C-alpha angles and dihedrals in degrees: 000000000000124000090244091053090052093050091052089054089050089051091056093050092049091047092051090049093052091045093051091048089052089235103156096180093052091045093047089054087070093064130080115239091254097039120148118218126186103200091159118041111265094006110102116190131192138175118002092351090059092047094048092049093048093046091052092046092051090050087070090065099241122182121210134197122188141191118195112222100182141000123195119185128187119168109308095345130084133184119205129191107198133178112212142179126197127192112199142126128270127232090282094050095254119140113269129192115198127185137177149135114256129210109204133181117203131189126206111234125216086254091063094252122130112224134185114256090172122018110184110166090179095045099120122050 
């Protein structure tokens, strides 16, 4: 396993930790400035709209678990296929269990940190 492959796996574990702590600032650190996230199928968000949606979602106290299926790394770009489950509450406060298989594109920054360029939790159906 290459060093880059290992650091992508570490990225995922750190992201899950920040998500489960509800730490928006730590979680947002793992996105490029221009990142696209698709937190609702067919509704890509970027910039402040992405940040506002993620902040509101985290305010519900969701917990995520993930299992990485595949990681492909070439140069400063990585593709991840990740199964995930989230337990949260819906808009009415009722328990909600979400599942999916994400397709994520990460870029390696000059600081050695992998960041999401595209985060599509519903990318594979």
